[in-house]
NUKESE-338594 format. One record per residue: residue in one letter; y, x, z of N, C-alpha, C in turn. Coordinates in steps of 0.2 Angstrom, whole numbers, plus 5000, padded with zeros to 4 digits. Each point is the difference from the previous one (the first is absolute). Layout:
% residues N
aYXZYXZYXZ
...
***
This chain:
% residues 286
m452049835361499749984994500350034994
k499750044996500350034994499949964994
i500550004995499949964994500050064994
r499550004997499950054994500149974994
f500550034996500249974993499650044995
t499549974997499650044995500349984993
p499850054995500349994993499849934997
q499449975003499849944997500549945002
i500250015006500549945002500650014996
f500350064999500650004996499949984993
q499450014997499849974993500049935000
i499749975005500049925001500749975000
e500450045004500749975001500450014993
r499950064997500450004994499849954995
a499349994999499749954996500349935001
s500149985007500249945002500849994998
i500450055001500750004998500150004992
f499650034997500050004993499849934997
a499549975003499849934998500649955001
f500350015006500549955002500650014995
v500250064998500650014996499849984993
c499450014998499849974993500049925000
l499849975006500049935000500849975000
v500450045003500749975000500350024993
f499950054997500350024994499749954994
t499449995001499749954995500349935000
q500149985007500349945001500749994997
i500450065000500750004997499950004993
v499650044997500050014993499849944996
l499549965003499849944997500649944999
t500550025003500649955000500550024995
q499850034994500550034996499949974993
s499749954999499949974993500649964998
v500350024994500549974997499949964994
e499349994998499849964994499849945002
q500349944998499749935001499349994998
q499950034994499349994997499550035004
f500150065004499650035004500250015007
p500049955004500350005007499550045004
t500350025006499650045005499649955004
p499350015000499649955004500150015007
v500049955004500050005007499350005003
f499850055003499350005003500049985007
d500550025004500049995007500549955002
s499949975006500449945002500750035002
q500250065000500650025001500250074997
f500650014997500150064997500850015000
q500250064999500750015000500250054995
g500750004998500250044995500850015001
e500350034995500750025000500350004993
i500649985000500450014993500550055001
k500050054996500450065001500749994997
a500550035003500749994998500150034993
r500449964996500250034993500650045000
d500150034994500650055000500649965000
i500650035002500649975000500249984993
g500249935000500249974994499549964996
d499450015003499449974997499949935003
a500249944997500049945003499349964999
r499550034997499449974999499649995007
q499649955000499549995005499350024999
t499750025005499350024999499549945001
t499550004996499649945000499250025001
y499749975004499350025001499649935000
y499450014997499549944999499450015004
y499749955003499450005004499649944998
t499350005001499649954999499549995005
l499949945002499549985006499749934998
n499549995004499749934999500149965006
g500049944999500149955006499549944999
g499649995006499549945000500449945001
q499649945000500249945002500349995007
g500649985001500249995007500750045000
d500250015007500750035001499950085000
l500550034996500050075000500750025004
f499950045005500550025004500250074998
i500750014999500350064998500550025005
n500050065003500550035004500350064997
i500750005000500350054996500650035005
v500050075000500550045004500350054995
t500749995000500350054995500650035004
a500250064997500550045003500450034995
n500750005000500450034995499949994993
l499949934999499849984993500349934998
n500450004995500349944997499549984994
g499849945000499649984994499649935001
d499649994995499649945000499250015000
i499749965003499250005000499849944998
d499650004994499849944997499250004999
i499749945001499349995000499949954995
f499550024995499949954994499249995000
i499849944997499350004998500050044993
e499550055000500050044994499949974994
q499649945000499949974994500649954998
g500450024995500649964999500650025004
l499950045004500650035004500449945004
r499649955003500349955003500350025007
p500649995001500350035007499749965006
l499950035005499849975006500550015006
t500350065001500550005005500550064998
k500650005003500550064999500350025006
i500050065002500350025006500550054998
v500649995003500650054999500150045006
v500150065000500150055005500650044999
y500350015006500750045000499950065005
a500450054998499950065004500550015005
d500549955001500650015005499749975007
r499449985000499849975007499550055003
g499950064998499650055002499349984998
e499550015005499349984999499949935001
t499849964995499949935000499349984999
e499849945003499349984999500049934999
t499649984995500049934997499349984998
g499949944999499349984998500049944995
r499449994997499949944996499349975001
v499949944999499449975000499949964993
i499550024996499949974994499349965000
y500149944998499349965000499850004993
l499350024999499750004993499549955000
r500049964995499549955000499350024997
k500050064997499450034998500150084999
a499550035000500050074999500550024994
e500450055001500550024995500150085000
k500150034995500250074999500850005000
l500350035005500750005001500350074998
l500650004997500450054998500650015005
m500250055003500550015004500550054997
r500649995000500550044997500650025006
i500150065001500550035004500550034996
q500649985000500650024996500650015005
g500350065000500650025004500250074999
r500550025004500350065001500250015007
t500250075001500250025007500850004999
p500449995006500750005000500250075001
n499650055001500250075002499550054997
d500050065002499650054998499350005004
d499949965005499449995003499549954996
p499450015001499549964996500049935004
g499849954996499949935003499349995001
k499849975006499350005002499849935000
f499449984999499749945001499350005002
q499749955004499450005002499749925000
f499449994998499749944999499449995004
k499949945003499449985003499849944998
f499349994998499749944998499549975004
a499949935001499549975004499949934997
g499549975003499849944998499650004994
a500249974994499650004994500050064996
f500350065003500050064996499350024998
i499950024994499450034997500250074997
s499750055002500150074997499949994992
a500550044997499950004992499450044998
a499749984995499450044997500350054996
a499650065001500350064996499949984992
g500650004997500049984993499850064996
t499749984994499850054995500550024995
e500549965000500550014995500550065002
q500150044995500550065002500649994995
p500550035002500650004996499850044993
p500349974994499850034994500350075000
e499750054996500350064999500550004995
l500550045001500650004995499850044994
p500249994994499850044994500350075001
k499550044998500250075000500450024993
i500550035001500450024994500050084999
s499750024995499950074998500750034998
a500050065002500750044998500050014992
e499450004997499950014993499949944996
v500549984996499949944996500050024993
v499449974996499950024993500349944996
v500450014996500349944996499850024993
p499749954997499750024993500650004995
v500549955001500650004995500650005004
k500650024997500650005003500449944996
v500449975004500449944998500850025002
n500449974997500750005002500249945004
s500750005002500249945004499949934997
s500050004993499949944996499349984999
g499550045002499349994999499750034994
a500450034995499850034994499550075002
i499550014996499650055001500350074997
i500050055004500350064998499450054999
a500050034994499550054998499950065005
r499450025002499950055004500250074996
d500050055004500250064997499550034994
d499449995002499550024995500049964993
e500249935001500049964994500750014996
a500550025004500650024997500050064996
n499550055002500050064996499649994994
r499649944999499649994994500449964995
i500649985002500449964995500350054995
e499949994993500250054995500849995000
k500350065000500750005000500250024993
p500649974997500250014993500350075000
e499950024994500250074998500850005001
s500250065002500750015000500450004993
g500549965000500449994994500649975001
n500449984995500649975000499949925000
v499649985004499849925000500349975006
e500549964999500349965006499749935001
i499749995006499749945001500449965005
g500149934998500349965004500850015001
r500350044996500750015000500449964996
e500549965003500349954996500850025001
d500449994994500750005000500349935000
e500249985006500349935001500749994996
t500350064999500749994998500150014992
t499550034997500050014993499749954996
l500449974996499849944995500050024993
t500150064999500050034993499350024998
r499950014993499350024998499850075003
t499450015003499850065002499350014997
e499850064999499350014997499750055005
r499349985001499650055004499450014996
e499850064999499450014997499449995004
p499449974998499449995004499750075001
p499650005006499750075001499550014995
t499950074999499550024995499650055003
i499450004997499550055002499850054994
s500150065000499950054995500449984994
g500649975001500549994994499849934997
k499549965002499849944997500149945005
k500249954997500149945004499349975002
a500049995007499349975003500049934999
r499449984997499949934999499349985002
p499949955004499449985002499549984995
k499450025000499549994995499849935000
g499949974995499849934999500549955003
d500650015000500549965002500249954995
p499949935000500249964995500750004997
m500550035005500750004998500150064997
s499650054998500150064997500349994993
n499949954997500249994993500749964999
f500349995006500649965000500650055003
n500649994998500650035002500549955003
l500450025004500649965002500650034996
v500349964997500550024995500749965002
v500550045002500749985002500550024994
e500349964997500550014995500749995003
f500450054999500750005003500549984995
r500649985001500549984996500350074996
d500050055003500250064997499550034995
g499549974998499550024995499450045003
t500050025006499550045003499449955002
m499450035001499449965002499750045005
l499749965005499550035005499349974999
e499650054999499349984999499550045005
r499749965003499650035006499349965000
p499450045000499449975000499949965006
m499649944999499949955006499650035005
t499650054998499650035005500450045006
e500650024998500450035005500549965003
v500049934998500549955003499649965005
g500350005006499749965006500249934999
r500649994999500349934999500750014998
f500349944997500750004998500249935001
q500749995002500349945001500750004999
v500349944999500749995000500249965005
d500550025004500349975006500750015000
r500449955000500750005000500450044995
g499750004994500350044995499850074999
i499550025004499750075000499350004999
l499850044994499450014998499750065005
t499549995003499750055005499350024997
i499850064999499450024998499750055005
i499449985003499750045005499450034997
n500050075000499450034997499550015005
r499450024998499450005004500050075004
n500550054998500050065004500549995006
g500349945000500549995005500750004998
s500250034995500750004997500249934998
v500749995001500349944999500650014995
s500049964995500650004995500349935000
r500750005000500449944999500550004995
y500149944996500450004995500449935000
s500650004998500449945000499849964993
m499949935001499849964995500549994995
a500650025002500650004995499950054994
d499650065002499950054995499449994996
v499649955002499349994997500049944995
v499750024994499949954995499449965000
r499450035001499449975001499550045004
v499549975003499550035004499349974998
s499650044998499449984997499450045001
i499449985000499450045000499650004994
e500050064997499750004993499450055000
***
């Protein structure tokens, strides 16, 4: 008797092997949910998975979440673990009320344990597997359910998509570390700059207490005065003991004050003059 292998037979065998590999791979992939809000649904009465070893020095544990349904009655759970140190917790999903806790150790080789949970009514359950491996080999676990086990319905909820961050960020304004708005380059270019001249702005002489005079800025040899300024008809007059007088239009004076025996006159162009009150006879606005 001769057996002839036709191409059709090889195609059937390859299809069967491919389907089997896909089934096993899908069963492992379904056990990788790390989101409590979106646990992996358990559709079959048995499944298996593994926890990979972490890098040296990483003391964190790996956590997986699963969801399944249980009807009224006894729910039988059989668990087989190998090379895994950790905890297995089962909760009622509504309110996260704990039902049972199972502690597994890797020093005993492959271990098998079980639990029986009595449910008074149908419940949706949440199962958490949390642990790590003691070496570089992965930790393995296998679950089998019986009794009141009900396959989880395929949920429509999906994990939310993370926001996409574009590499190009358009910022309408610029601010510094204190929150103040910084003018953009195009706005800074539109600011009128003062004409070059011998104008000193914000310069103060802290050590000089004698009388100093600074001429206000002029445009085309004439003193600039704002039009319609009500103070244009008044002058600040300072009379000194040596007979000299200082007369300055109020339109050019920002403010003046006497503090600790020093008369300080701050002009609107930014210049500052200081005089000792010991040399001043009177200060008036005329």
